[in-house]
CHARMM internal coordinates of N, CA and C (Angstrom, degrees):
IC EDIT
DIST 1 N 1 CA 1.4445
DIST 1 CA 1 C 1.5260
ANGL 1 N 1 CA 1 C 108.63
DIST 1 C 2 N 1.3092
ANGL 1 CA 1 C 2 N 116.93
DIHE 1 N 1 CA 1 C 2 N 134.01
DIST 2 N 2 CA 1.4552
ANGL 1 C 2 N 2 CA 121.47
DIHE 1 CA 1 C 2 N 2 CA 178.87
DIST 2 CA 2 C 1.5202
ANGL 2 N 2 CA 2 C 109.10
DIHE 1 C 2 N 2 CA 2 C -75.93
DIST 2 C 3 N 1.3531
ANGL 2 CA 2 C 3 N 116.97
DIHE 2 N 2 CA 2 C 3 N 150.00
DIST 3 N 3 CA 1.4691
ANGL 2 C 3 N 3 CA 119.61
DIHE 2 CA 2 C 3 N 3 CA -179.11
DIST 3 CA 3 C 1.5238
ANGL 3 N 3 CA 3 C 113.50
DIHE 2 C 3 N 3 CA 3 C -55.91
DIST 3 C 4 N 1.3327
ANGL 3 CA 3 C 4 N 117.87
DIHE 3 N 3 CA 3 C 4 N -32.98
DIST 4 N 4 CA 1.4612
ANGL 3 C 4 N 4 CA 118.65
DIHE 3 CA 3 C 4 N 4 CA -179.50
DIST 4 CA 4 C 1.5206
ANGL 4 N 4 CA 4 C 111.85
DIHE 3 C 4 N 4 CA 4 C -70.94
DIST 4 C 5 N 1.3094
ANGL 4 CA 4 C 5 N 117.73
DIHE 4 N 4 CA 4 C 5 N -7.08
DIST 5 N 5 CA 1.4619
ANGL 4 C 5 N 5 CA 121.74
DIHE 4 CA 4 C 5 N 5 CA 178.26
DIST 5 CA 5 C 1.5220
ANGL 5 N 5 CA 5 C 111.78
DIHE 4 C 5 N 5 CA 5 C -109.34
DIST 5 C 6 N 1.3088
ANGL 5 CA 5 C 6 N 117.60
DIHE 5 N 5 CA 5 C 6 N 8.34
DIST 6 N 6 CA 1.4586
ANGL 5 C 6 N 6 CA 120.37
DIHE 5 CA 5 C 6 N 6 CA 179.65
DIST 6 CA 6 C 1.5143
ANGL 6 N 6 CA 6 C 109.68
DIHE 5 C 6 N 6 CA 6 C -76.58
DIST 6 C 7 N 1.3055
ANGL 6 CA 6 C 7 N 115.05
DIHE 6 N 6 CA 6 C 7 N 140.82
DIST 7 N 7 CA 1.4636
ANGL 6 C 7 N 7 CA 119.20
DIHE 6 CA 6 C 7 N 7 CA 178.12
DIST 7 CA 7 C 1.5248
ANGL 7 N 7 CA 7 C 108.62
DIHE 6 C 7 N 7 CA 7 C -77.67
DIST 7 C 8 N 1.3229
ANGL 7 CA 7 C 8 N 117.43
DIHE 7 N 7 CA 7 C 8 N 156.40
DIST 8 N 8 CA 1.4707
ANGL 7 C 8 N 8 CA 119.88
DIHE 7 CA 7 C 8 N 8 CA 176.22
DIST 8 CA 8 C 1.5187
ANGL 8 N 8 CA 8 C 112.18
DIHE 7 C 8 N 8 CA 8 C -56.27
DIST 8 C 9 N 1.3395
ANGL 8 CA 8 C 9 N 117.59
DIHE 8 N 8 CA 8 C 9 N -31.65
DIST 9 N 9 CA 1.4648
ANGL 8 C 9 N 9 CA 120.27
DIHE 8 CA 8 C 9 N 9 CA 178.41
DIST 9 CA 9 C 1.5189
ANGL 9 N 9 CA 9 C 111.35
DIHE 8 C 9 N 9 CA 9 C -65.55
DIST 9 C 10 N 1.3470
ANGL 9 CA 9 C 10 N 117.54
DIHE 9 N 9 CA 9 C 10 N -40.51
DIST 10 N 10 CA 1.4638
ANGL 9 C 10 N 10 CA 120.71
DIHE 9 CA 9 C 10 N 10 CA 178.67
DIST 10 CA 10 C 1.5127
ANGL 10 N 10 CA 10 C 110.52
DIHE 9 C 10 N 10 CA 10 C -65.26
DIST 10 C 11 N 1.3195
ANGL 10 CA 10 C 11 N 117.36
DIHE 10 N 10 CA 10 C 11 N -42.62
DIST 11 N 11 CA 1.4566
ANGL 10 C 11 N 11 CA 121.18
DIHE 10 CA 10 C 11 N 11 CA 179.27
DIST 11 CA 11 C 1.5247
ANGL 11 N 11 CA 11 C 109.81
DIHE 10 C 11 N 11 CA 11 C -63.50
DIST 11 C 12 N 1.3349
ANGL 11 CA 11 C 12 N 116.34
DIHE 11 N 11 CA 11 C 12 N -43.46
DIST 12 N 12 CA 1.4607
ANGL 11 C 12 N 12 CA 120.40
DIHE 11 CA 11 C 12 N 12 CA 178.78
DIST 12 CA 12 C 1.5091
ANGL 12 N 12 CA 12 C 112.21
DIHE 11 C 12 N 12 CA 12 C -62.13
DIST 12 C 13 N 1.3159
ANGL 12 CA 12 C 13 N 117.87
DIHE 12 N 12 CA 12 C 13 N -39.75
DIST 13 N 13 CA 1.4664
ANGL 12 C 13 N 13 CA 121.54
DIHE 12 CA 12 C 13 N 13 CA 179.22
DIST 13 CA 13 C 1.5201
ANGL 13 N 13 CA 13 C 110.21
DIHE 12 C 13 N 13 CA 13 C -62.88
DIST 13 C 14 N 1.3328
ANGL 13 CA 13 C 14 N 116.95
DIHE 13 N 13 CA 13 C 14 N -40.29
DIST 14 N 14 CA 1.4596
ANGL 13 C 14 N 14 CA 120.26
DIHE 13 CA 13 C 14 N 14 CA 178.78
DIST 14 CA 14 C 1.5249
ANGL 14 N 14 CA 14 C 110.13
DIHE 13 C 14 N 14 CA 14 C -64.44
DIST 14 C 15 N 1.3127
ANGL 14 CA 14 C 15 N 118.01
DIHE 14 N 14 CA 14 C 15 N -39.34
DIST 15 N 15 CA 1.4591
ANGL 14 C 15 N 15 CA 121.72
DIHE 14 CA 14 C 15 N 15 CA -179.83
DIST 15 CA 15 C 1.5208
ANGL 15 N 15 CA 15 C 111.15
DIHE 14 C 15 N 15 CA 15 C -64.43
DIST 15 C 16 N 1.3260
ANGL 15 CA 15 C 16 N 116.73
DIHE 15 N 15 CA 15 C 16 N -38.12
DIST 16 N 16 CA 1.4553
ANGL 15 C 16 N 16 CA 120.05
DIHE 15 CA 15 C 16 N 16 CA -177.12
DIST 16 CA 16 C 1.5227
ANGL 16 N 16 CA 16 C 112.37
DIHE 15 C 16 N 16 CA 16 C -67.49
DIST 16 C 17 N 1.3160
ANGL 16 CA 16 C 17 N 118.29
DIHE 16 N 16 CA 16 C 17 N -24.81
DIST 17 N 17 CA 1.4575
ANGL 16 C 17 N 17 CA 120.33
DIHE 16 CA 16 C 17 N 17 CA -175.16
DIST 17 CA 17 C 1.5251
ANGL 17 N 17 CA 17 C 112.78
DIHE 16 C 17 N 17 CA 17 C -105.60
DIST 17 C 18 N 1.3544
ANGL 17 CA 17 C 18 N 118.00
DIHE 17 N 17 CA 17 C 18 N 7.04
DIST 18 N 18 CA 1.4579
ANGL 17 C 18 N 18 CA 120.98
DIHE 17 CA 17 C 18 N 18 CA -176.12
DIST 18 CA 18 C 1.5179
ANGL 18 N 18 CA 18 C 110.64
DIHE 17 C 18 N 18 CA 18 C -124.22
DIST 18 C 19 N 1.3249
ANGL 18 CA 18 C 19 N 116.75
DIHE 18 N 18 CA 18 C 19 N 131.19
DIST 19 N 19 CA 1.4566
ANGL 18 C 19 N 19 CA 122.09
DIHE 18 CA 18 C 19 N 19 CA 173.67
DIST 19 CA 19 C 1.5243
ANGL 19 N 19 CA 19 C 107.42
DIHE 18 C 19 N 19 CA 19 C -77.85
DIST 19 C 20 N 1.3071
ANGL 19 CA 19 C 20 N 117.46
DIHE 19 N 19 CA 19 C 20 N 109.49
DIST 20 N 20 CA 1.4732
ANGL 19 C 20 N 20 CA 122.91
DIHE 19 CA 19 C 20 N 20 CA -173.23
DIST 20 CA 20 C 1.5293
ANGL 20 N 20 CA 20 C 112.07
DIHE 19 C 20 N 20 CA 20 C -55.12
DIST 20 C 21 N 1.3219
ANGL 20 CA 20 C 21 N 119.41
DIHE 20 N 20 CA 20 C 21 N -40.34
DIST 21 N 21 CA 1.4654
ANGL 20 C 21 N 21 CA 121.40
DIHE 20 CA 20 C 21 N 21 CA -178.63
DIST 21 CA 21 C 1.5261
ANGL 21 N 21 CA 21 C 112.21
DIHE 20 C 21 N 21 CA 21 C -65.78
DIST 21 C 22 N 1.3289
ANGL 21 CA 21 C 22 N 117.50
DIHE 21 N 21 CA 21 C 22 N -34.24
DIST 22 N 22 CA 1.4628
ANGL 21 C 22 N 22 CA 119.99
DIHE 21 CA 21 C 22 N 22 CA -176.33
DIST 22 CA 22 C 1.5248
ANGL 22 N 22 CA 22 C 112.57
DIHE 21 C 22 N 22 CA 22 C -78.78
DIST 22 C 23 N 1.3398
ANGL 22 CA 22 C 23 N 118.94
DIHE 22 N 22 CA 22 C 23 N -14.40
DIST 23 N 23 CA 1.4550
ANGL 22 C 23 N 23 CA 120.73
DIHE 22 CA 22 C 23 N 23 CA -178.02
DIST 23 CA 23 C 1.5280
ANGL 23 N 23 CA 23 C 113.29
DIHE 22 C 23 N 23 CA 23 C -106.33
DIST 23 C 24 N 1.3246
ANGL 23 CA 23 C 24 N 117.94
DIHE 23 N 23 CA 23 C 24 N -1.67
DIST 24 N 24 CA 1.4642
ANGL 23 C 24 N 24 CA 120.75
DIHE 23 CA 23 C 24 N 24 CA -179.17
DIST 24 CA 24 C 1.5215
ANGL 24 N 24 CA 24 C 110.13
DIHE 23 C 24 N 24 CA 24 C -56.17
DIST 24 C 25 N 1.3231
ANGL 24 CA 24 C 25 N 116.31
DIHE 24 N 24 CA 24 C 25 N 128.81
DIST 25 N 25 CA 1.4541
ANGL 24 C 25 N 25 CA 121.54
DIHE 24 CA 24 C 25 N 25 CA 179.34
DIST 25 CA 25 C 1.5180
ANGL 25 N 25 CA 25 C 114.68
DIHE 24 C 25 N 25 CA 25 C 83.01
DIST 25 C 26 N 1.3116
ANGL 25 CA 25 C 26 N 118.37
DIHE 25 N 25 CA 25 C 26 N -3.28
DIST 26 N 26 CA 1.4668
ANGL 25 C 26 N 26 CA 121.76
DIHE 25 CA 25 C 26 N 26 CA -179.94
DIST 26 CA 26 C 1.5133
ANGL 26 N 26 CA 26 C 110.75
DIHE 25 C 26 N 26 CA 26 C -96.33
DIST 26 C 27 N 1.3156
ANGL 26 CA 26 C 27 N 115.15
DIHE 26 N 26 CA 26 C 27 N 159.55
DIST 27 N 27 CA 1.4549
ANGL 26 C 27 N 27 CA 121.27
DIHE 26 CA 26 C 27 N 27 CA 176.93
DIST 27 CA 27 C 1.5189
ANGL 27 N 27 CA 27 C 110.35
DIHE 26 C 27 N 27 CA 27 C -106.76
DIST 27 C 28 N 1.2959
ANGL 27 CA 27 C 28 N 115.50
DIHE 27 N 27 CA 27 C 28 N 146.79
DIST 28 N 28 CA 1.4553
ANGL 27 C 28 N 28 CA 122.04
DIHE 27 CA 27 C 28 N 28 CA 171.11
DIST 28 CA 28 C 1.5219
ANGL 28 N 28 CA 28 C 106.60
DIHE 27 C 28 N 28 CA 28 C -109.04
DIST 28 C 29 N 1.3126
ANGL 28 CA 28 C 29 N 117.04
DIHE 28 N 28 CA 28 C 29 N 154.48
DIST 29 N 29 CA 1.4636
ANGL 28 C 29 N 29 CA 121.34
DIHE 28 CA 28 C 29 N 29 CA -179.02
DIST 29 CA 29 C 1.5156
ANGL 29 N 29 CA 29 C 109.94
DIHE 28 C 29 N 29 CA 29 C -130.21
DIST 29 C 30 N 1.3108
ANGL 29 CA 29 C 30 N 114.00
DIHE 29 N 29 CA 29 C 30 N 144.53
DIST 30 N 30 CA 1.4625
ANGL 29 C 30 N 30 CA 120.65
DIHE 29 CA 29 C 30 N 30 CA 174.47
DIST 30 CA 30 C 1.5254
ANGL 30 N 30 CA 30 C 106.87
DIHE 29 C 30 N 30 CA 30 C -130.80
DIST 30 C 31 N 1.3392
ANGL 30 CA 30 C 31 N 116.66
DIHE 30 N 30 CA 30 C 31 N 120.38
DIST 31 N 31 CA 1.4643
ANGL 30 C 31 N 31 CA 121.34
DIHE 30 CA 30 C 31 N 31 CA 179.04
DIST 31 CA 31 C 1.5118
ANGL 31 N 31 CA 31 C 108.23
DIHE 30 C 31 N 31 CA 31 C -105.55
DIST 31 C 32 N 1.3200
ANGL 31 CA 31 C 32 N 115.24
DIHE 31 N 31 CA 31 C 32 N 130.32
DIST 32 N 32 CA 1.4597
ANGL 31 C 32 N 32 CA 121.56
DIHE 31 CA 31 C 32 N 32 CA 179.59
DIST 32 CA 32 C 1.5233
ANGL 32 N 32 CA 32 C 108.29
DIHE 31 C 32 N 32 CA 32 C -123.91
DIST 32 C 33 N 1.3226
ANGL 32 CA 32 C 33 N 116.01
DIHE 32 N 32 CA 32 C 33 N 137.16
DIST 33 N 33 CA 1.4627
ANGL 32 C 33 N 33 CA 121.41
DIHE 32 CA 32 C 33 N 33 CA 176.78
DIST 33 CA 33 C 1.5248
ANGL 33 N 33 CA 33 C 107.36
DIHE 32 C 33 N 33 CA 33 C -117.49
DIST 33 C 34 N 1.3306
ANGL 33 CA 33 C 34 N 115.03
DIHE 33 N 33 CA 33 C 34 N 124.99
DIST 34 N 34 CA 1.4564
ANGL 33 C 34 N 34 CA 119.90
DIHE 33 CA 33 C 34 N 34 CA 179.16
DIST 34 CA 34 C 1.5193
ANGL 34 N 34 CA 34 C 108.43
DIHE 33 C 34 N 34 CA 34 C -139.51
DIST 34 C 35 N 1.3004
ANGL 34 CA 34 C 35 N 116.40
DIHE 34 N 34 CA 34 C 35 N 124.09
DIST 35 N 35 CA 1.4702
ANGL 34 C 35 N 35 CA 122.38
DIHE 34 CA 34 C 35 N 35 CA -178.28
DIST 35 CA 35 C 1.5307
ANGL 35 N 35 CA 35 C 111.44
DIHE 34 C 35 N 35 CA 35 C 55.02
DIST 35 C 36 N 1.3325
ANGL 35 CA 35 C 36 N 116.83
DIHE 35 N 35 CA 35 C 36 N 37.28
DIST 36 N 36 CA 1.4520
ANGL 35 C 36 N 36 CA 121.77
DIHE 35 CA 35 C 36 N 36 CA 178.14
DIST 36 CA 36 C 1.5188
ANGL 36 N 36 CA 36 C 114.94
DIHE 35 C 36 N 36 CA 36 C 79.90
DIST 36 C 37 N 1.3119
ANGL 36 CA 36 C 37 N 118.18
DIHE 36 N 36 CA 36 C 37 N -4.68
DIST 37 N 37 CA 1.4714
ANGL 36 C 37 N 37 CA 122.51
DIHE 36 CA 36 C 37 N 37 CA 178.63
DIST 37 CA 37 C 1.5198
ANGL 37 N 37 CA 37 C 109.29
DIHE 36 C 37 N 37 CA 37 C -98.51
DIST 37 C 38 N 1.3455
ANGL 37 CA 37 C 38 N 116.13
DIHE 37 N 37 CA 37 C 38 N 135.37
DIST 38 N 38 CA 1.4587
ANGL 37 C 38 N 38 CA 121.16
DIHE 37 CA 37 C 38 N 38 CA 179.51
DIST 38 CA 38 C 1.5168
ANGL 38 N 38 CA 38 C 110.56
DIHE 37 C 38 N 38 CA 38 C -101.04
DIST 38 C 39 N 1.3244
ANGL 38 CA 38 C 39 N 115.59
DIHE 38 N 38 CA 38 C 39 N 146.38
DIST 39 N 39 CA 1.4544
ANGL 38 C 39 N 39 CA 122.44
DIHE 38 CA 38 C 39 N 39 CA 172.99
DIST 39 CA 39 C 1.5251
ANGL 39 N 39 CA 39 C 107.20
DIHE 38 C 39 N 39 CA 39 C -138.26
DIST 39 C 40 N 1.3183
ANGL 39 CA 39 C 40 N 116.52
DIHE 39 N 39 CA 39 C 40 N 132.24
DIST 40 N 40 CA 1.4636
ANGL 39 C 40 N 40 CA 121.88
DIHE 39 CA 39 C 40 N 40 CA 179.17
DIST 40 CA 40 C 1.5218
ANGL 40 N 40 CA 40 C 108.05
DIHE 39 C 40 N 40 CA 40 C -117.47
DIST 40 C 41 N 1.3155
ANGL 40 CA 40 C 41 N 116.28
DIHE 40 N 40 CA 40 C 41 N 120.24
DIST 41 N 41 CA 1.4544
ANGL 40 C 41 N 41 CA 121.52
DIHE 40 CA 40 C 41 N 41 CA 179.21
DIST 41 CA 41 C 1.5156
ANGL 41 N 41 CA 41 C 108.86
DIHE 40 C 41 N 41 CA 41 C -107.26
DIST 41 C 42 N 1.3302
ANGL 41 CA 41 C 42 N 116.25
DIHE 41 N 41 CA 41 C 42 N 127.43
DIST 42 N 42 CA 1.4639
ANGL 41 C 42 N 42 CA 123.61
DIHE 41 CA 41 C 42 N 42 CA 177.63
DIST 42 CA 42 C 1.5200
ANGL 42 N 42 CA 42 C 108.39
DIHE 41 C 42 N 42 CA 42 C -105.93
DIST 42 C 43 N 1.3284
ANGL 42 CA 42 C 43 N 115.47
DIHE 42 N 42 CA 42 C 43 N 142.15
DIST 43 N 43 CA 1.4586
ANGL 42 C 43 N 43 CA 120.69
DIHE 42 CA 42 C 43 N 43 CA 179.12
DIST 43 CA 43 C 1.5160
ANGL 43 N 43 CA 43 C 108.06
DIHE 42 C 43 N 43 CA 43 C -155.39
DIST 43 C 44 N 1.3515
ANGL 43 CA 43 C 44 N 118.25
DIHE 43 N 43 CA 43 C 44 N 156.74
DIST 44 N 44 CA 1.4596
ANGL 43 C 44 N 44 CA 120.18
DIHE 43 CA 43 C 44 N 44 CA 179.93
DIST 44 CA 44 C 1.5235
ANGL 44 N 44 CA 44 C 110.65
DIHE 43 C 44 N 44 CA 44 C -60.11
DIST 44 C 45 N 1.3061
ANGL 44 CA 44 C 45 N 116.13
DIHE 44 N 44 CA 44 C 45 N 132.08
DIST 45 N 45 CA 1.4645
ANGL 44 C 45 N 45 CA 120.45
DIHE 44 CA 44 C 45 N 45 CA -178.00
DIST 45 CA 45 C 1.5261
ANGL 45 N 45 CA 45 C 111.75
DIHE 44 C 45 N 45 CA 45 C -64.97
DIST 45 C 46 N 1.3268
ANGL 45 CA 45 C 46 N 117.04
DIHE 45 N 45 CA 45 C 46 N -24.77
DIST 46 N 46 CA 1.4589
ANGL 45 C 46 N 46 CA 119.57
DIHE 45 CA 45 C 46 N 46 CA -178.73
DIST 46 CA 46 C 1.5265
ANGL 46 N 46 CA 46 C 112.58
DIHE 45 C 46 N 46 CA 46 C -102.52
DIST 46 C 47 N 1.3337
ANGL 46 CA 46 C 47 N 118.10
DIHE 46 N 46 CA 46 C 47 N 16.84
DIST 47 N 47 CA 1.4602
ANGL 46 C 47 N 47 CA 122.04
DIHE 46 CA 46 C 47 N 47 CA -178.76
DIST 47 CA 47 C 1.5318
ANGL 47 N 47 CA 47 C 111.19
DIHE 46 C 47 N 47 CA 47 C -70.20
DIST 47 C 48 N 1.3222
ANGL 47 CA 47 C 48 N 114.73
DIHE 47 N 47 CA 47 C 48 N 140.83
DIST 48 N 48 CA 1.4640
ANGL 47 C 48 N 48 CA 117.80
DIHE 47 CA 47 C 48 N 48 CA 173.37
DIST 48 CA 48 C 1.5289
ANGL 48 N 48 CA 48 C 108.57
DIHE 47 C 48 N 48 CA 48 C -92.22
DIST 48 C 49 N 1.3099
ANGL 48 CA 48 C 49 N 117.08
DIHE 48 N 48 CA 48 C 49 N 179.24
DIST 49 N 49 CA 1.4677
ANGL 48 C 49 N 49 CA 121.16
DIHE 48 CA 48 C 49 N 49 CA -175.08
DIST 49 CA 49 C 1.5224
ANGL 49 N 49 CA 49 C 112.35
DIHE 48 C 49 N 49 CA 49 C -58.66
DIST 49 C 50 N 1.3319
ANGL 49 CA 49 C 50 N 118.14
DIHE 49 N 49 CA 49 C 50 N -37.56
DIST 50 N 50 CA 1.4613
ANGL 49 C 50 N 50 CA 120.95
DIHE 49 CA 49 C 50 N 50 CA 179.12
DIST 50 CA 50 C 1.5258
ANGL 50 N 50 CA 50 C 110.94
DIHE 49 C 50 N 50 CA 50 C -67.99
DIST 50 C 51 N 1.3295
ANGL 50 CA 50 C 51 N 117.56
DIHE 50 N 50 CA 50 C 51 N -40.92
DIST 51 N 51 CA 1.4703
ANGL 50 C 51 N 51 CA 121.26
DIHE 50 CA 50 C 51 N 51 CA 179.04
DIST 51 CA 51 C 1.5248
ANGL 51 N 51 CA 51 C 111.65
DIHE 50 C 51 N 51 CA 51 C -63.28
DIST 51 C 52 N 1.3174
ANGL 51 CA 51 C 52 N 116.91
DIHE 51 N 51 CA 51 C 52 N -36.76
DIST 52 N 52 CA 1.4656
ANGL 51 C 52 N 52 CA 120.73
DIHE 51 CA 51 C 52 N 52 CA -176.21
DIST 52 CA 52 C 1.5241
ANGL 52 N 52 CA 52 C 113.33
DIHE 51 C 52 N 52 CA 52 C -64.13
DIST 52 C 53 N 1.3061
ANGL 52 CA 52 C 53 N 117.22
DIHE 52 N 52 CA 52 C 53 N -17.01
DIST 53 N 53 CA 1.4609
ANGL 52 C 53 N 53 CA 120.28
DIHE 52 CA 52 C 53 N 53 CA 178.64
DIST 53 CA 53 C 1.5305
ANGL 53 N 53 CA 53 C 110.67
DIHE 52 C 53 N 53 CA 53 C -67.23
DIST 53 C 54 N 1.3427
ANGL 53 CA 53 C 54 N 117.41
DIHE 53 N 53 CA 53 C 54 N -35.01
DIST 54 N 54 CA 1.4697
ANGL 53 C 54 N 54 CA 120.66
DIHE 53 CA 53 C 54 N 54 CA -174.28
DIST 54 CA 54 C 1.5199
ANGL 54 N 54 CA 54 C 115.29
DIHE 53 C 54 N 54 CA 54 C -123.01
DIST 54 C 55 N 1.3115
ANGL 54 CA 54 C 55 N 119.52
DIHE 54 N 54 CA 54 C 55 N -14.34
DIST 55 N 55 CA 1.4568
ANGL 54 C 55 N 55 CA 122.05
DIHE 54 CA 54 C 55 N 55 CA -173.23
DIST 55 CA 55 C 1.5233
ANGL 55 N 55 CA 55 C 111.47
DIHE 54 C 55 N 55 CA 55 C -104.92
DIST 55 C 56 N 1.3270
ANGL 55 CA 55 C 56 N 116.31
DIHE 55 N 55 CA 55 C 56 N 76.00
DIST 56 N 56 CA 1.4557
ANGL 55 C 56 N 56 CA 121.90
DIHE 55 CA 55 C 56 N 56 CA 178.68
DIST 56 CA 56 C 1.5161
ANGL 56 N 56 CA 56 C 108.80
DIHE 55 C 56 N 56 CA 56 C -159.64
DIST 56 C 57 N 1.3167
ANGL 56 CA 56 C 57 N 115.78
DIHE 56 N 56 CA 56 C 57 N 160.27
DIST 57 N 57 CA 1.4612
ANGL 56 C 57 N 57 CA 120.92
DIHE 56 CA 56 C 57 N 57 CA 171.43
DIST 57 CA 57 C 1.5190
ANGL 57 N 57 CA 57 C 108.22
DIHE 56 C 57 N 57 CA 57 C -146.21
DIST 57 C 58 N 1.3265
ANGL 57 CA 57 C 58 N 115.50
DIHE 57 N 57 CA 57 C 58 N 148.93
DIST 58 N 58 CA 1.4544
ANGL 57 C 58 N 58 CA 120.99
DIHE 57 CA 57 C 58 N 58 CA -176.45
DIST 58 CA 58 C 1.5202
ANGL 58 N 58 CA 58 C 110.57
DIHE 57 C 58 N 58 CA 58 C -123.44
DIST 58 C 59 N 1.3237
ANGL 58 CA 58 C 59 N 115.66
DIHE 58 N 58 CA 58 C 59 N 133.91
DIST 59 N 59 CA 1.4702
ANGL 58 C 59 N 59 CA 122.49
DIHE 58 CA 58 C 59 N 59 CA 173.02
DIST 59 CA 59 C 1.5200
ANGL 59 N 59 CA 59 C 106.80
DIHE 58 C 59 N 59 CA 59 C -110.86
DIST 59 C 60 N 1.3280
ANGL 59 CA 59 C 60 N 115.58
DIHE 59 N 59 CA 59 C 60 N 139.88
DIST 60 N 60 CA 1.4606
ANGL 59 C 60 N 60 CA 119.86
DIHE 59 CA 59 C 60 N 60 CA -177.68
DIST 60 CA 60 C 1.5199
ANGL 60 N 60 CA 60 C 111.33
DIHE 59 C 60 N 60 CA 60 C -121.66
DIST 60 C 61 N 1.3499
ANGL 60 CA 60 C 61 N 114.90
DIHE 60 N 60 CA 60 C 61 N 158.48
DIST 61 N 61 CA 1.4637
ANGL 60 C 61 N 61 CA 120.83
DIHE 60 CA 60 C 61 N 61 CA 174.86
DIST 61 CA 61 C 1.5138
ANGL 61 N 61 CA 61 C 112.83
DIHE 60 C 61 N 61 CA 61 C 62.79
DIST 61 C 62 N 1.3395
ANGL 61 CA 61 C 62 N 116.07
DIHE 61 N 61 CA 61 C 62 N -130.04
DIST 62 N 62 CA 1.4683
ANGL 61 C 62 N 62 CA 120.17
DIHE 61 CA 61 C 62 N 62 CA -177.26
DIST 62 CA 62 C 1.5218
ANGL 62 N 62 CA 62 C 112.43
DIHE 61 C 62 N 62 CA 62 C -92.10
DIST 62 C 63 N 1.3351
ANGL 62 CA 62 C 63 N 118.29
DIHE 62 N 62 CA 62 C 63 N 18.85
DIST 63 N 63 CA 1.4634
ANGL 62 C 63 N 63 CA 121.94
DIHE 62 CA 62 C 63 N 63 CA 177.89
DIST 63 CA 63 C 1.5268
ANGL 63 N 63 CA 63 C 112.15
DIHE 62 C 63 N 63 CA 63 C -75.80
DIST 63 C 64 N 1.3245
ANGL 63 CA 63 C 64 N 117.73
DIHE 63 N 63 CA 63 C 64 N -6.43
DIST 64 N 64 CA 1.4604
ANGL 63 C 64 N 64 CA 121.77
DIHE 63 CA 63 C 64 N 64 CA 176.28
DIST 64 CA 64 C 1.5182
ANGL 64 N 64 CA 64 C 108.88
DIHE 63 C 64 N 64 CA 64 C -144.71
DIST 64 C 65 N 1.3391
ANGL 64 CA 64 C 65 N 115.64
DIHE 64 N 64 CA 64 C 65 N 156.67
DIST 65 N 65 CA 1.4612
ANGL 64 C 65 N 65 CA 121.36
DIHE 64 CA 64 C 65 N 65 CA -179.45
DIST 65 CA 65 C 1.5117
ANGL 65 N 65 CA 65 C 109.59
DIHE 64 C 65 N 65 CA 65 C -136.18
DIST 65 C 66 N 1.2879
ANGL 65 CA 65 C 66 N 116.66
DIHE 65 N 65 CA 65 C 66 N 159.98
DIST 66 N 66 CA 1.4534
ANGL 65 C 66 N 66 CA 122.59
DIHE 65 CA 65 C 66 N 66 CA 175.80
DIST 66 CA 66 C 1.5233
ANGL 66 N 66 CA 66 C 109.96
DIHE 65 C 66 N 66 CA 66 C -72.65
DIST 66 C 67 N 1.3258
ANGL 66 CA 66 C 67 N 116.74
DIHE 66 N 66 CA 66 C 67 N 138.77
DIST 67 N 67 CA 1.4700
ANGL 66 C 67 N 67 CA 120.56
DIHE 66 CA 66 C 67 N 67 CA 176.01
DIST 67 CA 67 C 1.5196
ANGL 67 N 67 CA 67 C 109.71
DIHE 66 C 67 N 67 CA 67 C -60.43
DIST 67 C 68 N 1.3298
ANGL 67 CA 67 C 68 N 116.99
DIHE 67 N 67 CA 67 C 68 N -40.50
DIST 68 N 68 CA 1.4678
ANGL 67 C 68 N 68 CA 121.03
DIHE 67 CA 67 C 68 N 68 CA -179.90
DIST 68 CA 68 C 1.5088
ANGL 68 N 68 CA 68 C 111.12
DIHE 67 C 68 N 68 CA 68 C -60.49
DIST 68 C 69 N 1.3497
ANGL 68 CA 68 C 69 N 117.76
DIHE 68 N 68 CA 68 C 69 N -36.59
DIST 69 N 69 CA 1.4509
ANGL 68 C 69 N 69 CA 120.91
DIHE 68 CA 68 C 69 N 69 CA 178.82
DIST 69 CA 69 C 1.5224
ANGL 69 N 69 CA 69 C 112.59
DIHE 68 C 69 N 69 CA 69 C -67.95
DIST 69 C 70 N 1.3124
ANGL 69 CA 69 C 70 N 117.46
DIHE 69 N 69 CA 69 C 70 N -25.11
DIST 70 N 70 CA 1.4722
ANGL 69 C 70 N 70 CA 121.84
DIHE 69 CA 69 C 70 N 70 CA -178.01
DIST 70 CA 70 C 1.5289
ANGL 70 N 70 CA 70 C 112.90
DIHE 69 C 70 N 70 CA 70 C -88.59
DIST 70 C 71 N 1.2973
ANGL 70 CA 70 C 71 N 117.76
DIHE 70 N 70 CA 70 C 71 N -12.38
DIST 71 N 71 CA 1.4691
ANGL 70 C 71 N 71 CA 119.64
DIHE 70 CA 70 C 71 N 71 CA -178.65
DIST 71 CA 71 C 1.4889
ANGL 71 N 71 CA 71 C 111.44
DIHE 70 C 71 N 71 CA 71 C -80.25
END
COOR INIT
IC SEED 1 N 1 CA 1 C
IC BUILD
């Protein structure tokens, strides 16, 4: 699911489990697989619900790889 499609409840749950000071400047990632196609959406880890509407980018297919696969 892309960040712009997250419900306020999902965003709130993420806030409750994250120390805002420790995530400043970091990115969070959400990988979704649908019909065998992967999409990875990156967004600021400390973004609030309003920020998530515009502050994200998505890579699809082979535009991203697993860190474990590269080691």
